[in-house]
Residue, then its C-alpha position, 0 to 999 in steps of 0.5 A: m135188663d129191659a128197655t122200653v122205646t116209645l114211638e109216636e107220630v111226629d109231623g106225620l112220621p114215626t119218631i122215637v120220642s123216649s127210651t128207658v132202660l131198667v137195670n136190676a143188679q146184685i153186685a157184692g161189695i157195693d152199696a146203693e150210692q156206689f151203684q147209682q154213681a156207676v149207673d150215672e157214669a155209664a149213662a153219661l159216657c154212653p156213646v148212643s146217648r151222646l150221639f143223640a144228645g146233640a149230633k148232626i145226623s146226615v145220610h150220604a148215599v151213592l147209587e153205584p152203577s149196576s152191571a145188570r141190564 
């Protein structure tokens, strides 16, 4: 399996603009149509893909007091 992530400058900031995963498999007992169906289902259920498809991403940060002086 290989993954390619494309990083470009968008509005002056580095931004991931695409990601491609290449999967080569040998699986006994399934044909190309069954394999493609499994790939499509995995892509649809992928939690990372689902996150970036429409999630509002926010960051909550709290600076804790330091004990060092």
